[in-house]
C-alpha positions as CSV (number, residue, x, y, z in Angstrom):
1,X,85.2,8.2,73.3
2,X,86.1,11.8,73.9
3,X,87.0,12.7,77.5
4,X,84.7,15.4,79.0
5,X,86.5,18.6,79.7
6,X,85.7,20.2,83.1
7,X,84.3,23.7,82.9
8,X,85.6,26.4,85.2
9,X,83.2,28.6,87.0
10,X,83.6,32.3,86.3
11,X,82.4,35.3,88.2
12,X,79.1,36.7,86.7
13,X,78.6,39.5,89.2
14,X,80.2,41.2,92.1
15,X,77.7,42.4,94.8
16,X,78.3,45.2,97.2
17,X,76.4,44.5,100.5
18,X,73.7,46.9,101.6
19,X,73.4,48.2,105.1
20,X,70.1,47.2,106.8
21,X,68.7,47.1,110.3
22,X,66.6,44.1,111.4
23,X,65.2,42.5,114.5
24,X,65.0,44.9,117.4
25,X,67.8,47.0,115.9
26,X,70.7,44.8,114.6
27,X,72.8,46.4,111.9
28,X,73.7,44.0,109.1
29,X,75.4,43.9,105.7
30,X,73.0,42.2,103.3
31,X,74.0,40.7,99.9
32,X,71.0,38.6,99.0
33,X,67.4,39.7,99.5
34,X,67.9,43.3,98.4
35,X,66.3,45.4,95.7
36,X,69.4,44.7,93.5
37,X,69.6,40.9,94.2
38,X,66.4,39.3,95.4
39,X,67.1,35.5,95.2
40,X,69.8,33.1,94.1
41,X,67.8,29.8,93.9
42,X,67.8,28.1,96.4
43,X,69.3,30.9,98.6
44,X,66.8,33.5,99.8
45,X,69.0,35.7,102.1
46,X,72.6,36.2,103.0
47,X,73.6,38.6,105.9
48,X,77.0,39.4,107.4
49,X,76.7,40.8,110.9
50,X,79.8,42.3,112.6
51,X,80.6,45.2,114.9
52,X,82.8,46.2,117.9
53,X,79.9,48.3,119.2
54,X,77.3,46.4,121.2
55,X,74.7,49.0,120.4
56,X,74.8,47.6,116.8
57,X,73.7,44.1,117.8
58,X,72.8,43.6,121.5
59,X,69.0,44.2,121.0
60,X,69.0,41.0,118.9
61,X,66.1,39.2,117.3
62,X,63.2,38.6,119.9
63,X,60.7,35.8,119.3
64,X,59.6,35.6,115.6
65,X,58.1,33.0,113.3
66,X,59.5,31.2,110.2
67,X,57.9,28.8,107.8
68,X,59.0,27.2,104.6
69,X,62.8,27.7,104.9
70,X,66.0,26.7,106.6
71,X,68.2,29.2,108.4
72,X,71.9,28.8,108.9
73,X,73.8,30.9,111.5
74,X,77.6,30.7,111.6
75,X,79.4,32.6,114.3
76,X,83.0,33.8,114.0
77,X,83.2,36.0,117.1
78,X,81.0,36.6,120.2
79,X,78.1,34.5,121.4
80,X,74.4,34.2,120.5
81,X,71.7,32.6,122.7
82,X,68.7,31.0,121.2
83,X,65.3,29.5,122.2
84,X,62.5,28.1,120.1
85,X,59.0,26.6,120.3
86,X,60.4,23.1,120.0
87,X,62.0,23.4,123.4
88,X,65.6,23.9,122.2
89,X,67.8,26.4,124.0
90,X,71.5,27.1,124.2
91,X,74.3,29.4,123.2
92,X,76.5,29.2,120.1
93,X,80.0,30.8,120.1
94,X,83.0,31.2,117.8
95,X,83.1,28.6,115.1
96,X,79.7,27.1,116.0
97,X,76.8,26.6,113.5
98,X,73.1,26.6,114.0
99,X,71.1,25.0,111.2
100,X,67.4,25.2,111.7
101,X,64.7,23.7,109.4
102,X,61.6,25.8,110.0
103,X,59.3,23.6,107.9
104,X,55.7,23.9,108.9
105,X,56.4,26.6,111.4
106,X,58.7,27.5,114.3
107,X,59.0,30.5,116.7
108,X,62.5,31.3,117.9
109,X,64.7,34.1,119.3
110,X,68.4,34.8,118.6
111,X,69.9,37.2,121.2
112,X,73.5,38.2,121.0
113,X,75.3,38.3,124.4
114,X,77.1,41.4,125.6
115,X,80.7,41.4,124.7
116,X,83.4,43.4,122.9
117,X,82.6,42.0,119.5
118,X,80.1,40.0,117.5
119,X,80.6,38.7,113.9
120,X,79.0,36.0,111.8
121,X,76.7,35.2,109.0
122,X,73.1,34.1,108.4
123,X,71.9,32.3,105.3
124,X,68.3,31.4,104.4
125,X,67.8,28.3,102.2
126,X,64.5,27.6,100.5
127,X,62.6,24.3,101.0
128,X,61.0,22.5,98.1
129,X,57.2,22.6,97.9
130,X,56.9,19.0,99.0
131,X,58.8,19.7,102.2
132,X,57.5,23.2,103.0
133,X,55.3,21.7,105.8
134,X,57.8,19.2,107.1
135,X,58.3,18.8,110.8
136,X,60.7,21.5,112.1
137,X,64.2,20.4,112.9
138,X,67.1,21.9,114.7
139,X,70.9,21.2,114.5
140,X,73.4,22.8,116.8
141,X,76.9,22.0,115.5
142,X,79.8,22.8,117.9
143,X,83.0,24.1,116.4
144,X,84.8,21.0,117.6
145,X,82.6,18.9,115.3
146,X,83.5,20.9,112.2
147,X,86.5,19.4,110.5
148,X,89.3,21.6,109.2
149,X,91.3,20.5,106.2
150,X,94.9,21.7,106.4
151,X,96.8,21.6,103.1
152,X,100.6,21.5,102.8
153,X,100.6,25.0,101.3
154,X,99.0,26.5,104.3
155,X,95.4,26.6,103.1
156,X,92.8,25.9,105.8
157,X,89.2,24.9,104.9
158,X,86.5,24.4,107.5
159,X,84.0,22.0,106.1
160,X,80.5,22.8,107.5
161,X,78.6,21.0,104.7
162,X,79.8,19.2,101.7
163,X,83.2,17.6,101.1
164,X,86.8,18.6,100.7
165,X,89.7,16.2,100.1
166,X,87.5,13.3,101.2
167,X,86.5,15.0,104.4
168,X,82.7,15.6,104.9
169,X,81.1,18.3,107.0
170,X,78.8,17.4,109.9
171,X,75.6,19.1,108.5
172,X,73.8,16.5,106.4
173,X,70.3,15.5,105.2
174,X,69.6,19.1,104.0
175,X,67.2,19.3,101.1
176,X,69.3,21.6,98.9
177,X,72.3,19.3,99.0
178,X,74.5,22.3,100.1
179,X,78.2,22.9,100.3
180,X,79.3,25.5,102.9
181,X,83.0,26.0,103.3
182,X,85.1,28.6,105.2
183,X,88.4,29.0,103.3
184,X,91.5,30.7,104.7
185,X,94.3,31.4,102.1
186,X,97.7,32.7,102.8
187,X,99.2,35.2,100.3
188,X,100.4,33.7,97.0
189,X,98.4,30.5,97.0
190,X,95.8,28.8,94.8
191,X,92.6,26.9,95.7
192,X,90.6,24.5,93.6
193,X,87.3,22.9,94.6
194,X,84.8,20.9,92.6
195,X,81.3,22.4,92.6
196,X,78.5,20.2,91.1
197,X,77.4,21.3,87.7
198,X,73.9,22.9,87.8
199,X,74.2,24.0,91.4
200,X,73.9,27.7,92.2
201,X,77.1,29.0,93.8
202,X,78.5,32.1,95.4
203,X,81.6,33.2,97.3
204,X,81.7,35.9,100.0
205,X,85.1,37.4,100.6
206,X,85.1,38.8,104.1
207,X,88.9,39.2,104.8
208,X,91.7,40.4,102.5
209,X,91.5,40.0,98.7
210,X,91.4,37.2,96.2
211,X,91.1,36.6,92.5
212,X,88.0,34.4,92.0
213,X,87.2,32.3,88.9
214,X,90.7,31.5,87.8
215,X,91.5,29.0,85.1
216,X,94.6,27.4,83.6
217,X,95.6,30.6,81.9
218,X,95.1,32.8,85.0
219,X,92.1,35.1,84.5
220,X,89.6,35.7,87.2
221,X,88.1,38.7,88.9
222,X,89.9,40.5,91.8
223,X,87.5,40.8,94.8
224,X,88.3,42.6,98.0
225,X,86.4,42.3,101.3
226,X,83.6,42.6,101.9
227,X,81.8,41.5,98.7
228,X,79.8,38.6,97.4
229,X,80.5,37.1,94.0
230,X,78.0,35.1,92.0
231,X,79.5,32.3,90.0
232,X,78.4,30.9,86.6
233,X,77.8,27.3,86.0
234,X,80.7,24.8,85.7
235,X,82.4,21.9,87.4
236,X,85.2,23.6,89.4
237,X,86.1,26.9,91.0
238,X,89.6,28.3,91.1
239,X,90.8,31.1,93.5
240,X,94.2,32.6,94.0
241,X,95.7,35.2,96.3
242,X,98.4,37.7,95.5
243,X,100.3,39.8,98.0
244,X,97.4,39.7,100.5
245,X,95.8,36.7,102.2
246,X,92.1,36.1,102.0
247,X,89.3,34.4,103.8
248,X,85.9,33.6,102.1
249,X,82.9,31.5,102.3
250,X,82.0,29.2,99.4
251,X,78.4,28.2,99.3
252,X,76.5,26.1,96.7
253,X,73.2,24.3,96.5
254,X,70.8,22.6,94.1
255,X,68.2,25.1,92.7
256,X,64.5,24.3,93.1
257,X,63.1,26.0,90.1
258,X,59.8,26.7,91.9
259,X,57.7,29.8,92.5
260,X,58.8,31.9,95.4
261,X,56.3,34.0,97.4
262,X,57.7,35.6,100.5
263,X,56.2,37.7,103.3
264,X,58.8,38.6,105.9
265,X,59.9,35.3,107.6
266,X,57.5,33.2,105.5
267,X,58.5,31.8,102.2
268,X,56.0,29.6,100.3
269,X,54.9,28.8,96.7
270,X,51.6,30.7,96.5
271,X,50.0,33.8,98.0
272,X,47.2,31.6,99.4
273,X,49.8,29.7,101.5
274,X,51.2,33.0,102.8
275,X,47.7,34.1,103.8
276,X,47.1,30.7,105.5
277,X,50.3,31.2,107.6
278,X,49.2,34.7,108.6
279,X,45.8,33.4,109.7
280,X,47.3,30.6,111.7
281,X,49.6,33.0,113.4
282,X,46.7,35.2,114.4
283,X,44.5,32.4,115.7
284,X,47.2,30.5,117.6
285,X,47.4,27.4,115.4
286,X,50.7,28.3,113.6
287,X,52.8,25.8,115.7
288,X,51.7,22.3,114.7
289,X,52.3,19.8,117.5
């Protein structure tokens, strides 16, 4: 029997984020959900927020609805307070993650707290049709609960979801079977990570510079912060650094292959389902108790 050869994932596209303003006036760098890159099934949106000027973020995101998706907020610096229609309230700070399943419908607010700096990311993950109207769920994951794998060569990998070197992240029971890693690489190092074949995957380099999509012969694409790289299919991803260190997110998930109809914070499978959400929002029946 012939042994199966693992395929390396290569970079298929390098994406320059676009500047946008959302909420009540929050300035963001958006890589997914732009005219140039609408959707990377199952990922609907990817934003990087970060500024030393509170005027860029302190107005925040007052109460607004979601249906049909999951939202993931990962904070690197600063603090964000949240409240929602399920009765959850609290504040997430450096290293914390908020993973919210909007399902049938939720109202929430995300309000950055005054401070010298705010930085982090928000990812939207689509829900399959059979779970669009599932009961909303909320997970607050404190930094202390997120394991960090420290390798002998100095690499550090925070495992938010998925698995690295036998260590599993705390975010589980998510419909897209995601991997969400925060990888810090010193200069002159290599990183290898299995990524399930058939899963969509991207890396977002937000510090330094790395060569992404390396193989046994070297290769790869040099990517400097701040850029997102889409990855082709395969079984493994290789990354290496040269004279500069790098830090990046590695995100992957199982595609749904279903129709996507979106209207602002609502993502459903048909236009009729969007119209239903808008009607329920108008007549006060959007939140299903």
